[in-house]
C-alpha positions as CSV (number, residue, x, y, z in Angstrom):
1,M,-12.1,23.5,-23.7
2,R,-14.3,20.4,-23.3
3,P,-17.3,20.6,-20.9
4,A,-16.5,19.8,-17.3
5,P,-17.6,16.3,-16.3
6,A,-20.2,16.0,-13.5
7,P,-18.9,15.7,-9.9
8,L,-17.5,12.2,-9.4
9,R,-19.7,10.3,-6.9
10,P,-19.6,6.7,-6.0
11,I,-21.5,4.5,-8.6
12,P,-23.0,1.5,-6.9
13,Y,-23.4,-1.9,-8.6
14,P,-26.6,-2.2,-10.6
15,S,-29.5,-3.8,-8.6
16,D,-29.5,-6.7,-11.0
17,A,-25.7,-7.2,-10.9
18,D,-24.9,-10.9,-11.3
19,Y,-22.5,-12.0,-8.6
20,T,-22.0,-15.3,-10.4
21,R,-20.8,-13.5,-13.5
22,Q,-18.5,-10.8,-12.2
23,S,-16.4,-10.8,-15.4
24,F,-16.8,-12.2,-18.8
25,E,-14.5,-13.4,-21.6
26,V,-14.7,-11.2,-24.6
27,P,-15.6,-13.4,-27.6
28,N,-13.0,-14.3,-30.2
29,T,-10.0,-13.1,-28.0
30,R,-8.5,-16.5,-27.1
31,K,-5.0,-17.4,-28.5
32,P,-2.8,-20.4,-27.9
33,G,-1.1,-20.3,-24.6
34,Q,-3.4,-17.7,-23.0
35,T,-7.0,-17.1,-22.0
36,G,-9.3,-14.6,-23.7
37,H,-9.6,-11.1,-22.5
38,Y,-11.7,-10.7,-19.3
39,R,-13.7,-7.5,-18.6
40,N,-16.0,-6.3,-15.8
41,G,-19.5,-7.9,-15.9
42,A,-21.4,-5.0,-14.3
43,F,-20.2,-1.9,-16.1
44,P,-19.2,-1.0,-19.7
45,F,-15.5,-0.8,-20.4
46,L,-14.2,2.6,-19.3
47,T,-11.7,4.6,-21.4
48,L,-10.7,8.2,-21.6
49,E,-13.3,8.6,-24.3
50,S,-16.2,7.2,-22.2
51,P,-19.1,9.5,-21.3
52,G,-18.5,11.4,-18.1
53,A,-14.8,10.4,-18.0
54,Y,-12.2,12.5,-16.3
55,V,-9.1,13.3,-18.3
56,N,-6.9,15.3,-16.0
57,L,-6.3,15.9,-12.3
58,V,-7.5,19.5,-12.3
59,E,-11.0,18.1,-13.2
60,V,-10.6,15.7,-10.2
61,F,-10.1,18.6,-7.8
62,D,-13.0,20.5,-9.4
63,S,-15.2,17.5,-8.8
64,G,-14.7,17.7,-5.0
65,R,-14.9,21.5,-4.9
66,K,-18.3,21.4,-6.6
67,T,-19.6,18.6,-4.2
68,V,-19.3,20.5,-0.9
69,P,-19.5,24.1,0.4
70,S,-16.2,26.0,0.0
71,S,-16.0,26.3,3.8
72,Y,-16.0,22.5,4.2
73,P,-12.7,21.1,5.7
74,L,-10.3,19.3,3.3
75,L,-6.8,18.9,4.8
76,G,-6.2,18.5,8.5
77,R,-3.6,17.7,11.1
78,R,-3.1,17.5,14.8
79,P,-1.2,20.6,16.0
80,L,2.1,20.0,17.7
81,V,1.9,21.2,21.3
82,S,5.5,20.3,22.4
83,T,8.6,19.0,20.7
84,N,10.3,17.3,23.7
85,P,8.8,14.8,23.9
86,P,6.6,15.2,20.8
87,T,3.1,15.9,22.0
88,Y,0.0,16.6,19.9
89,A,-3.3,18.3,20.5
90,K,-6.4,16.2,21.0
91,H,-8.1,17.7,18.0
92,Y,-7.5,18.3,14.3
93,E,-7.0,21.7,12.7
94,W,-8.3,22.0,9.1
95,I,-7.7,23.9,5.9
96,S,-10.9,24.5,4.0
97,W,-11.6,23.7,0.4
98,E,-11.5,27.4,-0.4
99,E,-8.2,27.9,1.3
100,V,-6.7,24.9,-0.5
101,D,-7.9,26.2,-3.8
102,I,-6.3,29.6,-3.2
103,R,-3.0,28.1,-1.9
104,R,-2.6,25.6,-4.7
105,Q,-2.8,28.5,-7.1
106,H,-0.3,30.5,-5.2
107,I,2.1,27.6,-4.8
108,G,1.8,26.5,-8.4
109,S,2.2,30.0,-9.7
110,G,5.2,30.5,-7.5
111,I,7.0,27.3,-8.6
112,S,6.2,28.1,-12.2
113,Q,7.7,31.6,-11.8
114,L,10.9,30.0,-10.5
115,F,11.0,28.0,-13.8
116,D,10.2,31.1,-15.8
117,D,13.0,33.1,-14.1
118,G,15.5,30.4,-14.8
119,I,16.2,29.8,-11.1
120,V,15.3,26.2,-11.7
121,G,14.8,24.1,-14.8
122,G,16.9,23.5,-17.9
123,G,16.1,19.8,-18.2
124,S,13.7,18.0,-20.5
125,M,10.6,18.7,-18.3
126,K,9.4,20.9,-15.5
127,S,9.9,18.4,-12.7
128,F,10.6,18.6,-9.0
129,G,11.0,16.2,-6.1
130,I,8.7,16.0,-3.0
131,Y,10.7,14.5,-0.1
132,S,8.6,14.3,3.0
133,G,6.2,12.2,5.0
134,N,2.5,12.6,4.7
135,C,1.3,16.1,5.6
136,P,-1.1,18.8,4.3
137,E,1.8,20.6,2.6
138,W,2.6,17.4,0.6
139,E,-0.9,17.4,-0.8
140,L,-1.0,21.1,-1.4
141,V,2.2,21.0,-3.5
142,D,0.9,18.0,-5.4
143,L,-2.4,19.7,-6.2
144,A,-0.5,22.8,-7.2
145,A,1.6,20.8,-9.7
146,H,-1.5,19.2,-11.2
147,A,-2.9,22.7,-11.9
148,Y,0.2,24.1,-13.6
149,E,1.4,21.1,-15.6
150,L,4.4,20.5,-13.4
151,V,5.8,17.0,-12.9
152,T,6.3,15.7,-9.4
153,V,8.8,13.1,-8.4
154,P,7.8,11.7,-5.0
155,L,10.5,10.4,-2.6
156,Y,9.7,8.2,0.3
157,D,10.4,10.0,3.6
158,T,12.4,6.9,4.7
159,L,14.6,6.5,1.6
160,G,18.4,6.2,2.1
161,K,20.6,8.9,0.7
162,D,21.9,6.7,-2.2
163,T,18.3,6.1,-3.5
164,V,17.4,9.8,-3.1
165,E,20.6,10.6,-5.1
166,Y,19.7,8.1,-7.8
167,I,16.1,9.3,-8.3
168,L,16.9,13.0,-8.4
169,N,19.7,12.4,-10.8
170,H,17.7,10.0,-12.9
171,T,15.0,12.7,-13.4
172,E,17.5,15.5,-13.7
173,S,15.5,17.4,-11.0
174,T,16.6,20.9,-10.3
175,L,14.2,21.6,-7.5
176,V,13.1,19.6,-4.5
177,V,10.4,20.4,-1.9
178,V,11.3,18.9,1.4
179,A,10.3,18.5,5.0
180,P,12.6,20.8,7.1
181,Q,14.7,17.9,8.4
182,H,15.7,17.0,4.8
183,V,17.1,20.4,3.9
184,A,20.5,19.3,5.3
185,T,20.2,15.9,3.6
186,I,20.0,17.5,0.2
187,L,22.7,20.0,0.9
188,K,25.0,17.2,2.0
189,L,24.2,15.4,-1.3
190,A,24.7,18.5,-3.4
191,P,28.2,17.6,-4.7
192,R,26.6,14.4,-6.2
193,L,23.5,16.2,-7.5
194,P,24.8,18.2,-10.5
195,A,21.4,19.4,-11.7
196,M,20.1,20.6,-8.3
197,K,19.6,24.3,-8.0
198,C,16.9,24.9,-5.3
199,I,15.4,23.6,-2.1
200,I,12.0,24.6,-0.8
201,S,11.3,23.8,2.9
202,M,7.6,23.0,3.5
203,D,7.8,24.7,7.0
204,T,8.9,28.2,7.6
205,L,12.5,28.1,8.8
206,S,13.7,30.0,11.8
207,Y,15.9,33.1,11.1
208,E,19.1,31.3,12.3
209,S,18.3,28.0,10.4
210,K,17.6,30.0,7.2
211,R,20.8,31.9,7.5
212,I,22.9,28.8,8.0
213,Y,21.2,26.9,5.1
214,E,21.5,29.9,2.8
215,E,25.3,30.2,3.5
216,W,25.7,26.5,3.0
217,G,23.6,26.6,-0.2
218,A,25.7,29.5,-1.6
219,E,28.8,27.3,-1.2
220,V,27.2,24.5,-3.3
221,G,25.2,26.6,-5.7
222,I,21.7,25.9,-4.3
223,K,19.1,28.5,-3.4
224,I,17.0,28.0,-0.3
225,Y,13.3,29.1,0.0
226,D,10.5,28.1,2.3
227,L,6.9,27.4,1.1
228,A,5.6,30.7,2.4
229,Q,8.1,32.6,0.2
230,V,7.1,30.6,-2.8
231,E,3.4,31.3,-2.1
232,A,4.2,35.1,-1.9
233,I,5.9,34.9,-5.2
234,G,2.9,33.1,-6.7
235,K,0.5,35.6,-5.3
236,A,2.5,38.4,-6.9
237,H,2.7,36.5,-10.3
238,L,-0.7,34.7,-10.3
239,K,-1.1,32.6,-13.4
240,P,-4.2,31.0,-14.9
241,L,-5.0,27.4,-14.2
242,V,-3.9,24.9,-16.8
243,Y,-6.1,21.9,-17.7
244,P,-3.6,19.4,-19.1
245,E,-4.2,17.1,-22.0
246,P,-4.6,13.4,-21.0
247,H,-1.2,12.5,-22.4
248,A,0.6,15.2,-20.2
249,L,2.9,13.8,-17.6
250,A,1.7,14.3,-14.0
251,T,4.2,12.4,-11.9
252,I,7.1,9.8,-12.0
253,C,6.5,7.2,-9.3
254,Y,9.5,5.0,-8.4
255,T,8.7,1.5,-7.5
256,S,9.7,0.4,-4.0
257,G,11.8,-2.4,-5.3
258,T,13.3,-5.1,-3.1
259,T,16.4,-5.4,-5.3
260,G,18.4,-3.1,-7.5
261,N,17.7,0.5,-8.4
262,P,14.0,1.5,-8.3
263,K,12.2,1.8,-11.6
264,G,10.5,5.1,-12.6
265,V,6.9,4.8,-13.8
266,P,5.7,7.9,-15.7
267,A,2.0,8.5,-15.0
268,T,0.0,10.8,-17.1
269,H,-3.0,12.9,-16.1
270,G,-5.2,10.6,-18.2
271,M,-3.8,7.5,-16.7
272,I,-4.5,8.6,-13.1
273,S,-7.8,10.2,-13.9
274,N,-9.0,7.0,-15.6
275,A,-8.0,5.0,-12.5
276,L,-10.0,7.3,-10.2
277,Y,-13.0,7.2,-12.5
278,A,-13.0,3.4,-12.6
279,Q,-12.4,3.1,-8.8
280,A,-15.7,5.0,-8.2
281,H,-17.6,2.3,-10.1
282,G,-18.8,-0.5,-7.8
283,Y,-18.5,1.6,-4.7
284,N,-21.7,1.4,-2.6
285,D,-20.9,3.9,0.2
286,T,-22.3,7.3,-0.9
287,H,-21.3,9.2,2.2
288,I,-18.8,12.1,1.9
289,P,-15.7,10.3,3.1
290,V,-13.4,11.2,6.0
291,A,-10.1,9.3,5.7
292,I,-6.8,8.9,7.6
293,S,-3.7,9.6,5.4
294,F,-0.9,7.4,6.7
295,L,0.0,5.2,3.7
296,P,3.0,6.9,2.0
297,L,1.9,9.4,-0.6
298,A,4.9,8.5,-2.6
299,H,3.2,5.1,-3.3
300,A,0.5,4.8,-5.9
301,Y,-1.9,3.2,-3.4
302,G,-1.6,6.0,-0.8
303,R,-1.8,8.6,-3.6
304,M,-5.0,7.0,-5.1
305,A,-6.6,6.8,-1.7
306,G,-6.1,10.6,-1.1
307,L,-7.2,11.6,-4.6
308,T,-10.3,9.4,-4.2
309,V,-11.3,11.3,-1.1
310,I,-10.6,14.7,-2.8
311,A,-12.6,13.7,-5.9
312,Q,-15.6,13.0,-3.7
313,G,-15.4,16.2,-1.6
314,G,-14.2,14.5,1.5
315,C,-11.8,15.3,4.4
316,L,-8.3,14.0,4.5
317,G,-6.8,13.9,8.0
318,F,-3.1,13.2,8.3
319,W,-1.5,11.0,10.9
320,S,1.1,12.4,13.3
321,G,3.8,10.3,11.7
322,D,4.4,7.7,14.5
323,P,3.0,4.2,14.3
324,V,2.6,4.3,18.0
325,R,0.1,7.2,17.7
326,L,-1.8,5.9,14.6
327,L,-4.7,4.5,16.6
328,E,-4.9,7.7,18.7
329,D,-5.0,9.7,15.5
330,M,-7.9,7.6,14.3
331,Q,-9.8,7.9,17.6
332,I,-9.6,11.7,17.3
333,L,-10.3,11.9,13.6
334,K,-13.0,9.3,13.5
335,P,-12.6,8.4,9.9
336,T,-15.2,6.6,7.8
337,F,-12.7,5.3,5.3
338,F,-9.5,3.4,6.3
339,P,-7.1,2.6,3.5
340,A,-4.8,0.1,5.0
341,V,-2.3,-2.7,4.4
342,P,-2.4,-6.3,5.6
343,R,0.4,-5.8,8.2
344,V,-1.7,-3.3,10.0
345,L,-5.0,-5.2,9.7
346,N,-3.5,-8.5,10.7
347,R,-2.4,-7.0,14.0
348,I,-6.0,-6.1,14.8
349,H,-7.1,-9.6,13.8
350,Q,-4.4,-11.2,16.0
351,A,-5.4,-9.0,19.0
352,G,-9.0,-10.2,18.4
353,M,-7.9,-13.8,18.3
354,A,-6.0,-13.3,21.5
355,A,-9.3,-12.1,23.1
356,A,-11.1,-15.1,21.8
357,A,-8.5,-17.4,23.4
358,L,-9.0,-15.9,26.9
359,P,-10.1,-18.3,29.6
360,G,-13.4,-17.9,31.5
361,V,-16.5,-15.8,30.8
362,K,-14.8,-13.1,28.8
363,G,-13.3,-15.5,26.3
364,A,-16.5,-17.5,26.0
365,L,-18.6,-14.4,25.4
366,F,-16.2,-13.2,22.7
367,R,-16.2,-16.6,21.0
368,R,-20.0,-16.8,21.1
369,A,-20.4,-13.2,19.7
370,L,-17.8,-13.8,17.0
371,E,-19.5,-17.1,15.8
372,A,-22.9,-15.4,15.8
373,K,-21.8,-12.5,13.7
374,L,-19.8,-14.7,11.3
375,Q,-22.9,-16.9,10.8
376,R,-25.0,-13.8,10.2
377,L,-22.4,-12.5,7.6
378,R,-22.3,-15.8,5.7
379,T,-26.1,-16.2,5.6
380,T,-27.3,-12.7,5.1
381,G,-24.2,-10.6,4.2
382,Q,-25.1,-8.2,7.1
383,L,-22.2,-6.7,9.0
384,T,-24.0,-5.5,12.1
385,H,-25.8,-7.2,15.0
386,P,-28.1,-5.3,17.5
387,L,-26.9,-7.3,20.5
388,W,-23.3,-8.4,19.9
389,D,-22.2,-5.1,18.6
390,R,-23.4,-3.3,21.7
391,L,-22.0,-5.9,24.1
392,V,-18.7,-6.9,22.5
393,F,-17.7,-5.3,19.2
394,K,-18.4,-1.7,19.9
395,K,-15.1,-1.5,21.8
396,I,-13.1,-2.9,18.9
397,A,-14.7,-0.5,16.4
398,A,-13.9,2.3,18.8
399,V,-10.2,1.5,18.5
400,L,-10.4,2.8,14.9
401,G,-12.5,5.8,15.9
402,G,-15.9,4.1,15.8
403,N,-17.1,5.4,12.4
404,V,-15.2,3.3,9.9
405,K,-17.6,2.1,7.2
406,V,-15.1,1.0,4.6
407,I,-11.6,-0.6,4.9
408,S,-9.6,-1.2,1.7
409,T,-6.5,-3.3,1.7
410,G,-3.8,-3.9,-0.9
411,S,-0.1,-4.6,-1.5
412,A,-0.3,-8.2,-0.2
413,P,-2.9,-10.9,0.2
414,M,-5.0,-11.3,3.4
415,S,-6.5,-14.5,4.7
416,P,-10.3,-14.9,4.3
417,A,-10.5,-15.5,8.1
418,A,-8.9,-12.2,8.9
419,M,-11.1,-10.3,6.4
420,D,-14.3,-11.8,7.8
421,F,-13.1,-11.1,11.3
422,L,-12.6,-7.4,10.5
423,K,-16.0,-7.2,8.8
424,V,-17.9,-8.4,11.8
425,A,-15.7,-6.9,14.5
426,I,-15.7,-3.4,13.1
427,G,-18.9,-3.6,11.2
428,A,-17.2,-2.3,8.0
429,E,-17.0,-3.5,4.4
430,V,-13.5,-4.8,3.8
431,L,-12.4,-4.6,0.2
432,E,-9.3,-6.5,-0.9
433,G,-9.9,-4.2,-3.8
434,V,-6.8,-2.5,-4.7
435,Y,-5.0,-5.3,-6.5
436,G,-2.6,-3.5,-8.8
437,S,0.8,-2.0,-8.9
438,T,2.6,1.3,-9.5
439,E,2.5,0.4,-13.2
440,N,-1.3,0.7,-13.3
441,F,-1.6,3.2,-10.5
442,G,-2.9,0.5,-8.1
443,I,-6.1,-0.3,-10.0
444,A,-6.6,-3.7,-11.7
445,A,-9.2,-5.7,-9.8
446,K,-11.4,-5.5,-6.7
447,I,-13.9,-7.6,-4.8
448,W,-17.5,-6.7,-5.5
449,W,-19.2,-4.9,-2.6
450,G,-21.1,-7.4,-0.5
451,D,-19.6,-10.6,-2.1
452,K,-20.1,-13.1,0.7
453,T,-17.6,-15.6,-0.8
454,G,-15.1,-12.9,-2.0
455,P,-12.4,-13.1,0.7
456,G,-9.3,-14.9,-0.5
457,R,-9.8,-13.5,-4.0
458,V,-9.0,-10.0,-5.4
459,G,-12.3,-9.9,-7.3
460,A,-13.2,-9.0,-10.9
461,P,-11.3,-6.7,-13.2
462,Q,-12.0,-3.0,-12.6
463,A,-14.3,-1.4,-15.2
464,N,-11.3,0.1,-17.0
465,T,-9.2,-3.1,-17.1
466,E,-8.8,-6.0,-19.4
467,L,-7.2,-9.1,-17.9
468,K,-5.8,-12.2,-19.4
469,L,-3.8,-15.2,-18.1
470,V,-0.7,-16.4,-20.0
471,D,0.8,-19.9,-19.6
472,V,3.8,-20.4,-17.3
473,P,5.0,-23.8,-18.4
474,S,8.1,-23.8,-16.1
475,M,5.8,-23.7,-13.1
476,G,3.0,-25.9,-14.4
477,Y,0.4,-23.2,-14.9
478,F,-1.7,-23.3,-18.1
479,S,-4.7,-21.4,-19.4
480,T,-6.3,-24.8,-20.2
481,D,-6.1,-26.0,-16.6
482,V,-9.3,-27.3,-14.9
483,P,-11.4,-26.4,-13.1
484,Y,-10.0,-22.9,-13.5
485,P,-7.6,-21.4,-16.1
486,R,-4.2,-20.4,-14.5
487,G,-1.3,-18.3,-15.7
488,E,0.6,-15.1,-15.3
489,I,-1.8,-12.1,-14.9
490,C,-1.5,-9.5,-17.7
491,M,-3.5,-6.3,-17.9
492,R,-4.3,-3.5,-20.2
493,G,-6.2,-0.2,-20.1
494,D,-5.9,3.6,-20.2
495,H,-4.6,3.5,-16.6
496,C,-1.6,1.3,-17.5
497,F,1.8,2.7,-18.0
498,K,3.6,2.7,-21.4
499,E,7.2,2.5,-20.4
500,Y,9.7,2.7,-17.5
501,Y,11.5,6.1,-17.4
502,K,14.8,5.9,-19.3
503,D,14.7,2.1,-19.0
504,P,14.0,0.3,-22.3
505,E,15.3,-3.0,-21.1
506,N,12.8,-3.4,-18.2
507,T,10.1,-1.9,-20.4
508,K,10.6,-4.6,-23.0
509,A,10.6,-7.3,-20.2
510,T,7.3,-6.0,-18.8
511,I,5.2,-4.7,-21.7
512,D,4.6,-6.9,-24.8
513,N,4.1,-5.8,-28.3
514,E,0.3,-5.6,-27.8
515,G,0.6,-3.3,-24.8
516,W,-0.1,-5.9,-22.2
517,Q,1.6,-5.3,-18.8
518,H,3.0,-8.6,-17.4
519,S,2.5,-8.5,-13.7
520,G,4.8,-11.3,-12.5
521,D,1.8,-12.6,-10.4
522,V,0.2,-16.0,-11.2
523,G,-3.6,-16.1,-10.9
524,E,-6.6,-18.2,-11.6
525,I,-10.1,-17.1,-12.6
526,D,-12.9,-18.9,-10.8
527,E,-16.4,-19.9,-11.9
528,C,-17.8,-16.4,-11.0
529,G,-15.1,-14.6,-13.0
530,R,-13.1,-13.6,-10.0
531,L,-9.3,-13.4,-9.9
532,R,-7.3,-15.2,-7.2
533,I,-3.5,-14.7,-6.7
534,I,-1.9,-18.1,-6.3
535,D,1.8,-17.6,-6.9
536,R,4.6,-15.4,-8.1
537,V,6.7,-16.0,-11.3
538,K,9.7,-14.6,-9.3
539,N,11.0,-15.7,-5.9
540,I,10.7,-19.3,-7.0
541,M,13.5,-21.6,-5.8
542,K,14.2,-25.3,-6.3
543,L,14.9,-27.7,-3.5
544,A,17.6,-30.4,-3.7
545,Q,15.1,-33.1,-4.6
546,G,13.6,-31.0,-7.5
547,E,10.5,-29.5,-5.9
548,Y,9.8,-25.8,-6.8
549,V,8.7,-23.5,-3.9
550,A,7.2,-20.1,-4.2
551,L,8.6,-18.5,-1.1
552,E,6.3,-15.4,-0.9
553,R,3.3,-17.6,-1.2
554,V,4.4,-19.8,1.6
555,E,5.2,-16.8,3.7
556,S,1.7,-15.4,3.0
557,L,-0.1,-18.6,4.1
558,Y,2.0,-18.9,7.3
559,S,1.4,-15.3,8.2
560,A,-2.2,-16.1,9.1
561,C,-0.9,-17.8,12.2
562,P,-1.5,-15.5,15.2
563,I,2.0,-15.9,16.5
564,V,3.5,-14.4,13.4
565,A,4.2,-10.7,13.3
566,Q,6.7,-11.2,10.5
567,L,8.0,-14.3,8.7
568,Y,10.9,-14.9,6.4
569,V,11.0,-18.3,4.6
570,H,14.4,-19.5,3.4
571,G,15.4,-22.3,1.1
572,D,18.7,-23.6,-0.3
573,S,19.0,-25.6,-3.6
574,L,21.5,-27.9,-1.9
575,Q,19.0,-28.7,0.9
576,S,15.7,-30.7,0.7
577,Y,13.7,-28.6,3.2
578,L,12.8,-25.1,4.2
579,I,13.7,-23.1,7.3
580,G,12.5,-19.8,8.5
581,L,12.9,-16.7,10.6
582,V,9.9,-16.0,12.9
583,F,9.4,-12.5,14.3
584,P,6.7,-13.2,16.9
585,D,3.8,-11.1,18.0
586,P,4.7,-10.0,21.6
587,V,1.3,-10.8,23.1
588,Q,1.3,-14.3,21.5
589,L,4.9,-15.0,22.5
590,A,4.2,-14.0,26.1
591,A,1.2,-16.3,26.2
592,I,3.2,-19.3,24.8
593,A,6.1,-18.6,27.2
594,A,3.6,-18.4,30.1
595,R,2.3,-21.9,29.2
596,V,5.7,-23.4,28.8
597,W,7.1,-21.9,32.1
598,A,3.9,-22.1,34.0
599,A,4.4,-18.5,35.2
600,P,3.0,-15.1,34.1
601,V,4.8,-13.3,31.4
602,S,4.1,-9.7,30.3
603,S,4.2,-8.8,26.6
604,Q,5.9,-5.6,27.8
605,D,8.8,-7.5,29.5
606,A,11.6,-7.3,26.8
607,P,14.1,-9.4,28.7
608,A,11.6,-12.1,29.3
609,L,10.5,-12.1,25.6
610,N,14.1,-12.4,24.5
611,K,14.6,-15.3,26.9
612,A,11.5,-16.9,25.4
613,A,12.8,-16.5,21.9
614,R,15.9,-18.5,22.9
615,D,14.1,-21.2,24.8
616,T,14.0,-24.4,22.8
617,K,10.6,-25.5,24.3
618,V,9.1,-22.2,23.4
619,Q,10.5,-22.5,19.9
620,E,9.0,-26.0,19.6
621,E,5.5,-24.7,20.6
622,I,5.8,-21.9,18.0
623,L,6.8,-24.5,15.3
624,K,3.8,-26.6,16.3
625,A,1.5,-23.6,15.8
626,L,3.1,-22.9,12.4
627,N,2.7,-26.5,11.4
628,K,-1.0,-26.5,12.3
629,Q,-1.4,-23.4,10.2
630,A,0.5,-25.2,7.3
631,R,-2.0,-28.0,7.5
632,T,-5.0,-25.6,7.5
633,A,-3.6,-23.8,4.5
634,G,-3.0,-27.1,2.6
635,L,0.7,-26.7,2.2
636,N,2.7,-29.6,0.8
637,G,5.1,-31.4,3.0
638,F,8.1,-29.9,1.2
639,E,6.6,-26.4,1.7
640,T,6.5,-26.7,5.5
641,L,9.2,-25.2,7.8
642,K,11.4,-27.8,9.5
643,R,13.4,-25.5,11.7
644,I,13.0,-21.9,12.8
645,Y,15.0,-19.2,14.4
646,V,12.9,-16.9,16.6
647,S,13.9,-13.2,16.9
648,N,12.3,-10.1,18.5
649,D,14.5,-7.9,16.3
650,M,11.8,-7.0,13.9
651,C,12.4,-6.1,10.2
652,T,11.9,-2.3,9.8
653,V,12.6,0.4,7.2
654,D,15.2,1.8,9.5
655,N,17.3,-1.4,9.6
656,N,16.9,-1.7,5.8
657,C,15.0,-5.0,6.0
658,L,11.7,-3.5,4.7
659,T,11.0,-1.2,1.8
660,P,9.1,2.0,2.5
661,T,5.9,0.1,1.6
662,L,6.8,-2.6,4.2
663,K,7.8,-5.3,1.8
664,M,10.5,-7.6,2.9
665,K,13.9,-7.0,1.3
666,R,15.0,-10.7,1.0
667,K,18.7,-10.0,0.2
668,E,19.2,-7.7,3.2
669,I,17.3,-10.0,5.6
670,Y,19.4,-13.0,4.5
671,A,22.6,-11.0,4.9
672,K,21.6,-9.9,8.4
673,F,20.6,-13.4,9.6
674,K,23.0,-15.5,7.4
675,Q,24.8,-17.0,10.4
676,Q,21.6,-18.1,12.1
677,L,20.2,-19.6,8.9
678,D,23.5,-21.5,8.3
679,D,23.4,-22.8,11.9
680,L,19.8,-24.1,11.3
681,Y,20.9,-26.1,8.3
682,A,24.0,-27.3,10.1
683,L,21.7,-29.1,12.5
684,G,20.3,-31.2,9.7
685,E,16.7,-32.1,8.9
686,P,14.7,-33.2,11.9
687,G,13.9,-36.9,12.0
688,K,16.6,-37.7,9.5
689,T,19.7,-39.6,10.6
690,V,23.1,-39.4,9.0
691,P,24.2,-42.8,7.8
692,R,27.4,-44.2,9.3
693,L,30.3,-44.7,7.0
């Protein structure tokens, strides 16, 4: 067996790192219709053969275990005090590194024994599903799978039954580990899951529940266990740890697609380990991390965040599962690392902007403090201020627990203004550093630590990533464009996938014959070698007069407007203008309604907010605010919204308008609001008169 690599610690940028040359074009790699290959300018190119590289996920766990004492806490949750209504303790209970190490071996040995005994298995690989929200048991089961060369198939906790059925059948899974509420879900699906043989409940089932489920399972040919039973089996049949080869399959992650069936991305031990090793490069916070786990572990970004904490010997505290309690969870946990998504961070930014808009002394003080800290950030790069932090911003930082040092964000762009606000308001480094996708395990580019002009870009390629831009003639993007080359972003490296699972057609459409993954994103590379996302190859529509519009780009730019909680932009090829659905922030909507009506309006008053959404004068004020944002963002006239429909009926996972990773499902939103959108177009374009016949 190869010598174990040294514990994986953050590797800061070199002291002489050149921020004006964050990536470089490899000589002699240019071809017609594309740029050369860009690599990171601070670190050597990292592969699975690089010195100190990690090649499997058991080594990743070993890294953390060697970094801290065995009694150090690893996985924690708030104990449930009462179920009706759900009430949680004001503290976290923890499982130590030593306990996790023992339990992963028992769980992994137990599941392996089920395969050995023929209770499960029979397919092409030893795979099983994990169907649950984030919790310590999810991580325990995943770590157990790593250590015994088992393949996990994560299922989002919020998936509909049809998608669950599709994924389990697509992977021919004979076993699924579930949150207790999903035992019945799988049993109901059993007639449509011909390979399914066994369900393991993460929680210990009550005697009565176990009896009922076992009788039901017997009728459909499925055995029922709980995790404690499996651990007991593993303890009695303890097996040696397995250190998989880099090419060994670790997991099949299904993309949270907005259309059609999700695509399965097989990720090997080497692929994920290479991503983790590269992510540690260019990370300047050397503290042992404490992180909140709330991003779905079924998603590559959430999975990478958790494994990063584990690799560094940190503590992973799980949220209590309700967005309403997320901030309370953080205030109790007091994390130092907050992996987030723009939708969450934008709400914090919008709340801050609402404070800045307050009349009187409070608003003036906030505005003065904000401007002083922004000026300090832009001139010195410093995130803290001895006076204004104590007087103003300490309260905002306390909302996230008061200890956050690093915020990472991914899955969608964030405005530079929002990123800078978060830096100065919370006193934390904000890294739009997880540009990537499931296909490269979330790792392709990141902003360099301390880059004062970085916001608005996604930074340089990671140390394990080659990037290039390929011409998109139909959209007018070329690698020869000036001042910056533009084109579809393509990437390559040991962390990139090789194929979609059982899907040669999509594989061929995504990976070319040189192994480059075509992302579907359009980018440009600036004078410092940083990547900026400027468009999408998909979701382009053509207006009646011939202009092409990138709907997602327009939505992203409009979403920086404080009134916007969610926004859907719609176009019709028979029309010459865009319309939109605005789902307003309640605080901002209440403020606009109060101005229009010259009377106080509470953001908690649902009837008043619904009345405001229907009020034409309120709608006009909202459209004015949006148009102001459009001018600020530099949108073309044909890219601006001419009419809007305002709704307080937010898009959610539950109403099937958002994917589990909170991306808008355009087809479903259109179907739900088709009548309202048709009515907007029926009104005609504002300012245009219909000629008389």
